[in-house]
PAVEXLUM-647776 format. One line per field, with one value per residue: residue number from 0; x, y, z of N, C-alpha, C in turn. Coordinates in nm, 4 decimals, always signed. Layout:
BEGIN
num [NUM, ...]
n_X [X, ...]
n_Y [Y, ...]
n_Z [Z, ...]
ca_X [X, ...]
ca_Y [Y, ...]
ca_Z [Z, ...]
c_X [X, ...]
c_Y [Y, ...]
c_Z [Z, ...]
END
This chain:
BEGIN
num [0, 1, 2, 3, 4, 5, 6, 7, 8, 9, 10, 11, 12, 13, 14, 15, 16, 17, 18, 19, 20, 21, 22, 23, 24, 25, 26, 27, 28, 29, 30, 31, 32, 33, 34, 35, 36, 37, 38, 39, 40, 41, 42, 43, 44, 45, 46, 47, 48, 49, 50, 51, 52, 53, 54, 55, 56, 57, 58, 59, 60, 61, 62, 63, 64, 65, 66, 67, 68, 69, 70, 71, 72, 73, 74, 75, 76, 77, 78, 79, 80, 81, 82, 83, 84, 85, 86, 87, 88, 89, 90, 91, 92, 93, 94, 95, 96, 97, 98, 99, 100, 101, 102, 103, 104, 105, 106, 107, 108, 109, 110, 111, 112, 113, 114, 115, 116, 117, 118, 119, 120, 121, 122, 123, 124, 125, 126, 127, 128, 129, 130, 131, 132, 133, 134, 135, 136, 137, 138, 139, 140, 141, 142, 143, 144, 145, 146, 147, 148, 149, 150, 151, 152, 153, 154, 155, 156, 157, 158, 159, 160, 161, 162, 163, 164, 165, 166, 167, 168, 169, 170, 171, 172, 173, 174, 175, 176, 177, 178, 179, 180, 181, 182, 183, 184, 185, 186, 187, 188, 189, 190, 191, 192, 193, 194, 195, 196, 197, 198, 199, 200, 201, 202, 203]
n_X [+15.0973, +15.1629, +15.0068, +14.7453, +14.7441, +14.7605, +14.5117, +14.3347, +14.4143, +14.3450, +14.0681, +13.9977, +14.0695, +13.8889, +13.6413, +13.6797, +13.7038, +13.4465, +13.2913, +13.3825, +13.2953, +13.0087, +12.9708, +13.0618, +12.8830, +12.6400, +12.6779, +12.7053, +12.4535, +12.2987, +12.4109, +12.4785, +12.5057, +12.2703, +12.0708, +11.7586, +11.6993, +11.5950, +11.3361, +11.2325, +10.9796, +11.0297, +10.8577, +10.5333, +10.1972, +9.8794, +9.5305, +9.5609, +9.5860, +9.6174, +9.6618, +9.6542, +9.7643, +9.7580, +9.9293, +9.7704, +9.7780, +9.7204, +9.6975, +9.4899, +9.3835, +9.1494, +9.1599, +9.1509, +9.2368, +9.5370, +9.6004, +9.4762, +9.2742, +9.3466, +9.3213, +9.2268, +9.3586, +9.2768, +9.3387, +9.3373, +9.5914, +9.9297, +10.2381, +10.5660, +10.8063, +10.9887, +11.2561, +11.3996, +11.5760, +11.3992, +11.1414, +10.8386, +10.5009, +10.2834, +9.9503, +9.8165, +9.5740, +9.3520, +9.2145, +9.0919, +9.0235, +8.9461, +8.8810, +8.8966, +8.7380, +8.7808, +8.5673, +8.5346, +8.3914, +8.3312, +8.4672, +8.4918, +8.7206, +8.7593, +8.9535, +9.1077, +9.3758, +9.6673, +9.9250, +10.1521, +10.3700, +10.6264, +10.8059, +10.6846, +10.4249, +10.2205, +9.9394, +9.8707, +9.6068, +9.4557, +9.2566, +8.9249, +8.8467, +8.6591, +8.5204, +8.3336, +8.1687, +8.0875, +7.8467, +7.7152, +7.8095, +7.9743, +8.2699, +8.4120, +8.6822, +8.9747, +9.2186, +9.3496, +9.4977, +9.5969, +9.6997, +9.8417, +9.9777, +9.9213, +9.6511, +9.4994, +9.3358, +9.3598, +9.3309, +9.4466, +9.3190, +9.0301, +8.7027, +8.3984, +8.1592, +7.9207, +7.6576, +7.4219, +7.2810, +7.2154, +7.1371, +7.3192, +7.5421, +7.8718, +8.1107, +8.4526, +8.8058, +9.0722, +9.1035, +9.1090, +9.0878, +9.0162, +9.0265, +8.8040, +8.6381, +8.5672, +8.6935, +8.7061, +8.8276, +8.7818, +8.9371, +8.8909, +8.5688, +8.2316, +7.8864, +7.5754, +7.2596, +7.0010, +6.6641, +6.3905, +6.0612, +5.7649, +5.4724, +5.1478, +4.8624, +4.5289, +4.2259, +3.9490]
n_Y [+14.3558, +14.0871, +14.0126, +14.0430, +13.8435, +13.6198, +13.6290, +13.5884, +13.3292, +13.1819, +13.2152, +13.0816, +12.8248, +12.7746, +12.7808, +12.5647, +12.3533, +12.3568, +12.2953, +12.0367, +11.9097, +11.9284, +11.7886, +11.5309, +11.4748, +11.4602, +11.2381, +11.0366, +11.0348, +10.9232, +10.6741, +10.5541, +10.3339, +10.3557, +10.3760, +10.2741, +9.9371, +9.7663, +9.5276, +9.2310, +8.9957, +8.6354, +8.4923, +8.5088, +8.4331, +8.3633, +8.3329, +8.1806, +7.8974, +7.7643, +7.4950, +7.4073, +7.1525, +6.8935, +6.6081, +6.3104, +6.1921, +5.9391, +5.6404, +5.4064, +5.0807, +5.1249, +5.3844, +5.6082, +5.8545, +6.0335, +6.2791, +6.5881, +6.8578, +7.1823, +7.4518, +7.6507, +7.8635, +8.1132, +8.3288, +8.6032, +8.6782, +8.6052, +8.7049, +8.5995, +8.6035, +8.4337, +8.3925, +8.5656, +8.6703, +8.6785, +8.5112, +8.5575, +8.5748, +8.7647, +8.8896, +9.0926, +9.1634, +9.0934, +8.8295, +8.5060, +8.2961, +7.9754, +7.7975, +7.5096, +7.3395, +7.0911, +6.9264, +6.9455, +7.1641, +7.4542, +7.7830, +8.1215, +8.3664, +8.6885, +8.9345, +9.2463, +9.2393, +9.0374, +8.8625, +8.5963, +8.4744, +8.2757, +8.1375, +8.1182, +8.0424, +8.2256, +8.4172, +8.7330, +8.9405, +9.2117, +9.5096, +9.5726, +9.3289, +9.0390, +8.7898, +8.5021, +8.2662, +7.9123, +7.8885, +8.1255, +8.3525, +8.6716, +8.8566, +9.1721, +9.3710, +9.5853, +9.4527, +9.1226, +8.8373, +8.5088, +8.2318, +7.9562, +7.7250, +7.7127, +7.7208, +7.9582, +8.2753, +8.6270, +8.9795, +9.3159, +9.5402, +9.7656, +9.6206, +9.4630, +9.2470, +9.0189, +8.8255, +8.6163, +8.4201, +8.4860, +8.7408, +8.9580, +9.2394, +9.3235, +9.5681, +9.6583, +9.6563, +9.4719, +9.1234, +8.7736, +8.4379, +8.0839, +7.8733, +7.7122, +7.8568, +7.7921, +7.9033, +8.2396, +8.5638, +8.8944, +9.2110, +9.5014, +9.6096, +9.6982, +9.6528, +9.5545, +9.4308, +9.2888, +9.2804, +9.1060, +9.2272, +9.1241, +9.0166, +9.1264, +8.9336, +8.9341, +8.8719, +8.6985]
n_Z [+8.9458, +8.9497, +9.1656, +9.0627, +8.8691, +9.0320, +9.1654, +8.9493, +8.8744, +9.1066, +9.0994, +8.8642, +8.9437, +9.1525, +9.0151, +8.8387, +9.0185, +9.1308, +8.9054, +8.8566, +9.0913, +9.0784, +8.8424, +8.9075, +9.1101, +8.9722, +8.8043, +8.9963, +9.1128, +8.9114, +8.8573, +9.0928, +9.3867, +9.5246, +9.3415, +9.2071, +9.1402, +8.8517, +8.8346, +8.6916, +8.5994, +8.5890, +8.4505, +8.2959, +8.3335, +8.1925, +8.2766, +8.5148, +8.7329, +9.0502, +9.2611, +9.5937, +9.7965, +10.0530, +10.1817, +10.2780, +10.6111, +10.7140, +10.5508, +10.3959, +10.2738, +10.1434, +10.0623, +9.8002, +9.7165, +9.7382, +9.8380, +9.9839, +9.8863, +9.9716, +9.9010, +9.6132, +9.3815, +9.1522, +8.8743, +8.6384, +8.5563, +8.6277, +8.7665, +8.7909, +9.0352, +9.1534, +9.1327, +9.2853, +9.5877, +9.8048, +9.7310, +9.5369, +9.4072, +9.2039, +9.1508, +8.9541, +8.8365, +8.9818, +9.1936, +9.2909, +9.5597, +9.6455, +9.9315, +10.1473, +10.4215, +10.6852, +10.6380, +10.3759, +10.2868, +10.0981, +10.0989, +9.9790, +9.8662, +9.7361, +9.5634, +9.4583, +9.4067, +9.4536, +9.6394, +9.6603, +9.8947, +9.8457, +10.0118, +10.2575, +10.2143, +10.2439, +10.1659, +10.0498, +10.0278, +9.8644, +9.8386, +9.8107, +9.9388, +9.9769, +10.1717, +10.1554, +10.3335, +10.3465, +10.4755, +10.4392, +10.5754, +10.5703, +10.5151, +10.4850, +10.3830, +10.3443, +10.3258, +10.3524, +10.5008, +10.4186, +10.5700, +10.4613, +10.5575, +10.8329, +10.8286, +10.8705, +10.8958, +10.8719, +10.9512, +10.9842, +10.9337, +10.9010, +10.9181, +10.8020, +10.9181, +10.8397, +10.9588, +10.8613, +10.9922, +11.2597, +11.2187, +11.2540, +11.2286, +11.2283, +11.2909, +11.2875, +11.3796, +11.2909, +11.2946, +11.3659, +11.2600, +11.2327, +10.9382, +10.9182, +11.0710, +11.3293, +11.5393, +11.6277, +11.6571, +11.7234, +11.7273, +11.7823, +11.8141, +11.7104, +11.7004, +11.5364, +11.5859, +11.4110, +11.4665, +11.3757, +11.3038, +11.4635, +11.3163, +11.3840, +11.4516, +11.3466, +11.5055, +11.3755]
ca_X [+15.0649, +15.1695, +14.8907, +14.6268, +14.7517, +14.7284, +14.3667, +14.2725, +14.4446, +14.2639, +13.9282, +13.9846, +14.0787, +13.7631, +13.5379, +13.7071, +13.6709, +13.3001, +13.2390, +13.4156, +13.2103, +12.8725, +12.9730, +13.0711, +12.7573, +12.5364, +12.7046, +12.6798, +12.3085, +12.2404, +12.4642, +12.5238, +12.4504, +12.1367, +11.9749, +11.6606, +11.7245, +11.4756, +11.3078, +11.1419, +10.9376, +11.0898, +10.7508, +10.3999, +10.0975, +9.7412, +9.4305, +9.6422, +9.5182, +9.7133, +9.5944, +9.7392, +9.7184, +9.8409, +9.9265, +9.6992, +9.8702, +9.6876, +9.6555, +9.4312, +9.3658, +9.0294, +9.1839, +9.1802, +9.3048, +9.6591, +9.6157, +9.3532, +9.2815, +9.3307, +9.2717, +9.2507, +9.3709, +9.2651, +9.3614, +9.3577, +9.7317, +10.0283, +10.3763, +10.6492, +10.9339, +11.0465, +11.4011, +11.4594, +11.6197, +11.2736, +11.0550, +10.6960, +10.4224, +10.1805, +9.8327, +9.7797, +9.4409, +9.2490, +9.2381, +8.9863, +9.0754, +8.8502, +8.9480, +8.8093, +8.7614, +8.8007, +8.4503, +8.5349, +8.2988, +8.4073, +8.4483, +8.5520, +8.7752, +8.7866, +9.0281, +9.1545, +9.5205, +9.7146, +10.0656, +10.1875, +10.5091, +10.6509, +10.8825, +10.5997, +10.2886, +10.1280, +9.8745, +9.8324, +9.4988, +9.4373, +9.1609, +8.7874, +8.8505, +8.5316, +8.5208, +8.2006, +8.1822, +7.9919, +7.7169, +7.6566, +7.8728, +8.0536, +8.3677, +8.4590, +8.7955, +9.0668, +9.3331, +9.3301, +9.6067, +9.5583, +9.8157, +9.8105, +10.0343, +9.8540, +9.5071, +9.4596, +9.3021, +9.3629, +9.3438, +9.4694, +9.2446, +8.8887, +8.6266, +8.2538, +8.1302, +7.7772, +7.6167, +7.2784, +7.2174, +7.1556, +7.0991, +7.4100, +7.6442, +7.9773, +8.2172, +8.5661, +8.9399, +9.1552, +9.0306, +9.1791, +8.9993, +9.0570, +8.9598, +8.6715, +8.5671, +8.5286, +8.7503, +8.7054, +8.8603, +8.7826, +9.0136, +8.8098, +8.4407, +8.1021, +7.7962, +7.4336, +7.1772, +6.8730, +6.5568, +6.2733, +5.9362, +5.6637, +5.3457, +5.0315, +4.7556, +4.3975, +4.1241, +3.8273]
ca_Y [+14.2708, +13.9472, +13.9912, +14.0274, +13.7105, +13.5210, +13.6333, +13.5231, +13.1862, +13.1258, +13.2163, +12.9721, +12.6997, +12.7570, +12.7478, +12.4303, +12.2590, +12.3531, +12.2217, +11.8965, +11.8614, +11.9101, +11.6831, +11.4025, +11.4542, +11.4203, +11.1008, +10.9499, +11.0264, +10.8415, +10.5378, +10.5119, +10.2110, +10.3799, +10.3788, +10.1639, +9.8330, +9.7193, +9.3861, +9.1779, +8.8571, +8.5326, +8.4351, +8.5652, +8.3336, +8.4089, +8.2341, +8.0973, +7.8178, +7.7010, +7.4111, +7.3795, +7.0271, +6.8324, +6.4629, +6.2479, +6.1315, +5.7989, +5.5769, +5.2732, +5.0116, +5.1778, +5.5221, +5.6242, +5.9823, +6.0435, +6.4143, +6.6634, +6.9942, +7.2840, +7.5735, +7.6669, +8.0062, +8.1437, +8.4704, +8.6284, +8.6980, +8.5870, +8.7420, +8.5122, +8.6605, +8.3346, +8.3894, +8.6629, +8.6190, +8.6559, +8.4843, +8.5834, +8.5811, +8.8660, +8.8761, +9.2341, +9.1856, +9.0300, +8.6908, +8.4359, +8.1810, +7.8826, +7.7133, +7.4036, +7.2980, +6.9467, +6.8571, +6.9765, +7.2726, +7.5593, +7.9256, +8.1939, +8.5009, +8.7638, +9.0568, +9.3153, +9.2224, +8.9340, +8.8239, +8.4737, +8.4666, +8.1336, +8.0773, +8.1017, +8.0045, +8.3288, +8.4913, +8.8689, +8.9840, +9.3562, +9.5837, +9.5215, +9.1873, +8.9850, +8.6481, +8.4455, +8.1302, +7.8156, +7.9039, +8.2559, +8.4649, +8.7555, +8.9487, +9.2707, +9.4432, +9.6246, +9.3625, +8.9979, +8.7415, +8.3686, +8.1494, +7.8243, +7.6184, +7.7092, +7.7269, +8.0727, +8.3960, +8.7426, +9.1143, +9.4235, +9.6548, +9.7752, +9.5173, +9.4489, +9.1039, +8.9974, +8.6885, +8.6080, +8.3223, +8.5544, +8.8763, +9.0566, +9.3053, +9.3677, +9.6517, +9.6612, +9.6708, +9.3582, +8.9991, +8.6478, +8.3220, +7.9628, +7.8647, +7.6543, +7.9578, +7.7429, +8.0003, +8.3744, +8.6668, +9.0304, +9.2940, +9.6172, +9.5872, +9.7520, +9.5709, +9.5841, +9.3116, +9.3179, +9.2004, +9.1144, +9.2621, +9.0206, +9.0672, +9.1006, +8.8604, +8.9865, +8.7680, +8.7204]
ca_Z [+8.8308, +8.9952, +9.2535, +8.9767, +8.8085, +9.1371, +9.1864, +8.8321, +8.8825, +9.2126, +9.0547, +8.7695, +9.0198, +9.2259, +8.9180, +8.7884, +9.1258, +9.1420, +8.7909, +8.8783, +9.1997, +9.0289, +8.7412, +8.9776, +9.1822, +8.8760, +8.7642, +9.1113, +9.1314, +8.8064, +8.8503, +9.2246, +9.4454, +9.5779, +9.2309, +9.2134, +9.0427, +8.7817, +8.8593, +8.5905, +8.6295, +8.5050, +8.3696, +8.3077, +8.2906, +8.1843, +8.3200, +8.6033, +8.8344, +9.1400, +9.3592, +9.7104, +9.8562, +10.1562, +10.1770, +10.3889, +10.7066, +10.7325, +10.4259, +10.4109, +10.1448, +10.0795, +10.0225, +9.6571, +9.6971, +9.8183, +9.8901, +10.0087, +9.8340, +10.0752, +9.8368, +9.4693, +9.3478, +9.0094, +8.8436, +8.4949, +8.5239, +8.7325, +8.7385, +8.8725, +9.0807, +9.2432, +9.1154, +9.3759, +9.7179, +9.8770, +9.6156, +9.5467, +9.2839, +9.2175, +9.0668, +8.9460, +8.7787, +9.0634, +9.2319, +9.3643, +9.6324, +9.7049, +10.0306, +10.1972, +10.5587, +10.7022, +10.5836, +10.2321, +10.2554, +10.0309, +10.1172, +9.8672, +9.8890, +9.6136, +9.5880, +9.3381, +9.3912, +9.5439, +9.6416, +9.7319, +9.9361, +9.8242, +10.1220, +10.3766, +10.1732, +10.2914, +10.0587, +10.0864, +9.9386, +9.8833, +9.7565, +9.8040, +9.9724, +10.0254, +10.2034, +10.1740, +10.3847, +10.2926, +10.5425, +10.4096, +10.6458, +10.4798, +10.5710, +10.3878, +10.4394, +10.2373, +10.3157, +10.4268, +10.4849, +10.4290, +10.6048, +10.4104, +10.6390, +10.9634, +10.8042, +10.9503, +10.8185, +10.9622, +10.8986, +11.0809, +10.8818, +10.9368, +10.8518, +10.8232, +10.9243, +10.8376, +10.9906, +10.8353, +11.0800, +11.3744, +11.1800, +11.3117, +11.1477, +11.3175, +11.2364, +11.3789, +11.3248, +11.3290, +11.3194, +11.3405, +11.2693, +11.1622, +10.8089, +10.9363, +11.1499, +11.4620, +11.6332, +11.5696, +11.7546, +11.6691, +11.8179, +11.8204, +11.7460, +11.7485, +11.6197, +11.5249, +11.5722, +11.3495, +11.5264, +11.2859, +11.3674, +11.4617, +11.2629, +11.4707, +11.3861, +11.3824, +11.5258, +11.2936]
c_X [+15.0627, +15.0497, +14.7637, +14.6268, +14.7163, +14.5780, +14.2950, +14.2933, +14.3603, +14.1174, +13.9037, +13.9867, +13.9495, +13.6521, +13.5566, +13.6706, +13.5203, +13.2394, +13.2632, +13.3250, +13.0681, +12.8664, +12.9771, +12.9417, +12.6477, +12.5544, +12.6710, +12.5305, +12.2461, +12.2869, +12.5111, +12.4551, +12.3088, +12.0312, +11.8850, +11.6881, +11.5938, +11.4602, +11.2036, +11.1021, +11.0079, +10.9834, +10.6191, +10.3003, +9.9599, +9.6459, +9.4953, +9.5547, +9.6248, +9.6358, +9.6916, +9.6830, +9.8074, +9.8239, +9.8524, +9.7989, +9.8467, +9.6338, +9.6000, +9.4162, +9.2450, +9.0479, +9.2237, +9.2559, +9.4239, +9.6792, +9.4796, +9.3718, +9.2531, +9.2706, +9.3036, +9.2501, +9.3622, +9.2802, +9.3792, +9.5048, +9.8186, +10.1643, +10.4657, +10.7833, +11.0040, +11.1967, +11.4730, +11.4979, +11.5004, +11.1656, +10.9077, +10.6333, +10.3133, +10.0698, +9.7708, +9.6381, +9.3291, +9.2753, +9.1172, +9.0496, +8.9578, +8.9260, +8.8466, +8.8428, +8.7755, +8.6837, +8.4317, +8.4312, +8.3779, +8.3650, +8.5284, +8.6009, +8.8041, +8.8584, +9.0747, +9.3004, +9.5669, +9.8629, +10.0769, +10.3373, +10.5471, +10.7200, +10.7949, +10.4585, +10.1837, +10.0724, +9.8265, +9.7313, +9.4653, +9.3299, +9.0260, +8.7813, +8.7160, +8.5477, +8.3774, +8.2146, +8.0723, +7.8538, +7.6603, +7.7161, +7.9633, +8.1439, +8.4165, +8.5674, +8.8902, +9.1860, +9.3108, +9.4467, +9.5531, +9.6864, +9.7837, +9.8562, +9.9607, +9.7024, +9.4425, +9.4358, +9.3021, +9.3745, +9.3715, +9.3900, +9.1007, +8.8098, +8.4778, +8.2210, +7.9796, +7.7463, +7.4666, +7.2058, +7.1476, +7.1239, +7.1888, +7.5051, +7.7466, +8.0801, +8.3313, +8.6969, +9.0253, +9.0740, +9.1196, +9.0771, +9.0562, +8.9764, +8.8222, +8.5808, +8.5098, +8.5856, +8.7573, +8.7321, +8.8687, +8.8470, +8.9335, +8.6779, +8.3313, +8.0039, +7.6535, +7.3598, +7.0414, +6.7671, +6.4338, +6.1471, +5.8363, +5.5319, +5.2317, +4.9222, +4.6214, +4.2985, +4.0010, +3.7076]
c_Y [+14.1238, +13.9152, +13.9684, +13.8889, +13.6021, +13.5153, +13.5621, +13.3734, +13.1172, +13.1174, +13.1014, +12.8385, +12.6712, +12.7138, +12.6050, +12.3248, +12.2446, +12.2735, +12.0714, +11.8340, +11.8331, +11.7997, +11.5460, +11.3717, +11.4058, +11.2768, +11.0024, +10.9293, +10.9307, +10.6973, +10.4849, +10.3876, +10.2299, +10.3815, +10.2551, +10.0640, +9.7867, +9.5692, +9.3406, +9.0343, +8.7574, +8.4646, +8.5034, +8.4628, +8.3967, +8.2948, +8.1292, +8.0263, +7.7466, +7.6253, +7.3746, +7.2572, +6.9859, +6.6813, +6.4088, +6.1776, +5.9812, +5.7434, +5.4384, +5.2101, +5.0628, +5.3205, +5.5294, +5.7531, +5.9903, +6.1821, +6.4820, +6.8053, +7.0917, +7.4107, +7.5714, +7.8160, +8.0221, +8.2940, +8.4873, +8.6374, +8.6764, +8.6297, +8.6713, +8.5777, +8.5628, +8.3184, +8.4841, +8.5975, +8.5914, +8.6353, +8.5140, +8.5796, +8.6855, +8.8425, +9.0152, +9.2612, +9.1163, +8.8824, +8.6371, +8.3136, +8.1005, +7.7991, +7.6252, +7.3675, +7.1458, +6.8648, +6.8848, +7.0800, +7.3932, +7.6989, +7.9974, +8.3306, +8.5642, +8.8925, +9.1164, +9.2834, +9.1179, +8.9090, +8.6897, +8.4811, +8.3189, +8.0666, +8.0453, +8.0537, +8.0995, +8.4038, +8.6253, +8.9181, +9.1301, +9.4094, +9.5148, +9.3702, +9.1452, +8.8351, +8.6043, +8.3002, +8.0405, +7.8290, +8.0449, +8.3738, +8.5405, +8.8499, +9.0398, +9.3563, +9.4835, +9.5315, +9.2406, +8.9047, +8.6007, +8.2878, +8.0046, +7.7141, +7.6029, +7.7161, +7.8395, +8.1936, +8.5141, +8.8730, +9.2112, +9.5484, +9.6586, +9.6712, +9.5316, +9.3014, +9.0851, +8.8510, +8.6752, +8.5107, +8.3877, +8.7011, +8.9848, +9.1129, +9.3624, +9.4496, +9.6546, +9.6818, +9.5573, +9.2357, +8.8802, +8.5360, +8.2036, +7.9511, +7.7995, +7.7435, +7.9020, +7.8330, +8.1345, +8.4741, +8.8023, +9.1230, +9.4128, +9.6096, +9.6810, +9.6853, +9.6179, +9.4525, +9.3514, +9.2235, +9.2149, +9.1453, +9.1474, +9.0806, +9.0299, +9.0310, +8.9140, +8.8714, +8.7998, +8.7366]
c_Z [+8.8703, +9.0805, +9.1723, +8.9134, +8.9086, +9.1626, +9.0735, +8.8397, +8.9888, +9.1711, +8.9588, +8.8409, +9.0943, +9.1315, +8.8666, +8.8905, +9.1403, +9.0276, +8.8069, +8.9837, +9.1506, +8.9231, +8.8055, +9.0505, +9.0899, +8.8325, +8.8754, +9.1326, +9.0306, +8.8122, +8.9851, +9.2752, +9.4952, +9.4660, +9.2371, +9.1028, +8.9805, +8.8034, +8.7570, +8.6280, +8.5390, +8.4194, +8.3975, +8.2537, +8.2901, +8.2192, +8.4105, +8.7066, +8.9184, +9.2473, +9.4702, +9.7810, +9.9720, +10.1489, +10.2995, +10.4794, +10.7195, +10.6008, +10.4565, +10.2740, +10.0687, +10.0277, +9.8763, +9.6292, +9.7915, +9.8778, +9.9030, +9.9574, +9.9474, +10.0165, +9.6882, +9.4380, +9.1963, +8.9882, +8.6932, +8.4571, +8.6473, +8.6827, +8.8400, +8.9045, +9.1764, +9.2250, +9.2114, +9.5088, +9.8099, +9.7723, +9.6411, +9.4085, +9.3051, +9.1156, +9.0529, +8.8990, +8.8549, +9.0870, +9.3065, +9.4291, +9.6878, +9.8073, +10.1032, +10.3410, +10.5648, +10.6478, +10.4352, +10.1920, +10.2064, +10.0727, +10.0096, +9.9119, +9.7533, +9.6494, +9.4559, +9.3052, +9.4917, +9.5294, +9.7162, +9.7645, +9.9424, +9.9426, +10.2424, +10.3448, +10.2297, +10.1717, +10.1145, +9.9845, +9.9690, +9.7895, +9.7441, +9.8316, +10.0319, +10.0482, +10.2279, +10.2149, +10.3291, +10.3552, +10.5305, +10.4833, +10.5493, +10.5570, +10.4604, +10.4520, +10.3258, +10.2211, +10.4048, +10.3968, +10.5058, +10.4488, +10.5695, +10.5068, +10.7725, +10.9527, +10.8874, +10.8611, +10.9144, +10.8853, +11.0126, +11.0446, +10.9358, +10.8586, +10.8823, +10.8132, +10.9380, +10.8617, +10.9724, +10.9285, +11.1990, +11.3455, +11.2375, +11.2071, +11.2439, +11.2409, +11.3367, +11.3076, +11.3790, +11.3625, +11.2847, +11.3482, +11.1909, +11.0340, +10.8189, +11.0217, +11.2806, +11.5714, +11.5626, +11.6795, +11.6851, +11.7710, +11.8716, +11.7438, +11.7959, +11.6542, +11.6224, +11.5061, +11.5183, +11.4076, +11.4378, +11.3637, +11.3555, +11.4140, +11.3566, +11.3900, +11.4362, +11.3952, +11.4414, +11.3842]
END
């Protein structure tokens, strides 16, 4: 009789321990440190316009402008997360960046989505990114980075580069170039040059 009671007592203890284990496990899963923290923007702006400028190094008595416009970013919506340890701003509904070279010639970049990392002034453009330069050249790629401080543009993704001046189309993967496009380096490429046909003239 005593042996039967011991068996029953041990069984109850095992079941109770198992219930306690699963109960604690469930609570830990819901409220543990590994749970994803919700992040909310400190501000949301519509029809957002951001102008990035630099101060002129040399000022003269004839100088009327104290700064030079480097780029202008416009977007239907901006979400501001600059209160975080690594601050950033996102543009979920598309973004357009106009940027200017030393001669104030404008090129345009359009994308479906954008992020500005405030600490580094790096703009990450994603989704159907199209860059059109002032002289008609076009770069198409899924992702493009614009380094504001170093005036540098680069991508590690596949791209298509069209140059109407010489009738070339270049496909490749990975490209770096300065904003004025005086320096351009493509990593992996294959290209196509279009040669226009010459029309034959008939003698009368």
